[in-house]
C-alpha angles and dihedrals in degrees: 000000000000116000140198120194114209096183109130094017113124113240092242091062100043098090093051092047090050092047090057093044094047091051090052092048092048089053089052092047092239112166103188130041133183112220113198107211105158115225095303108129090200091055090051090049092053092048091050092048092050091048090050089058088058095041090241121152118241127196133174113258106256096227106019118062090193094063139069127201115223120198115201110214 
């Protein structure tokens, strides 16, 4: 599974970083991405908001609280 690690990225830059990464993954026809957020609820919120803009599904990682799974539709 492809991954992006957002540790160390300021909240104000997360959406832009995700936009670029999502574009790259769409070009590669990737359908599932692991987004490493850490335990920051604000970081998870930003990721979910950005995914909503793309109409992507987001679920909590089943075994790692610091990750989200994004499914590109």
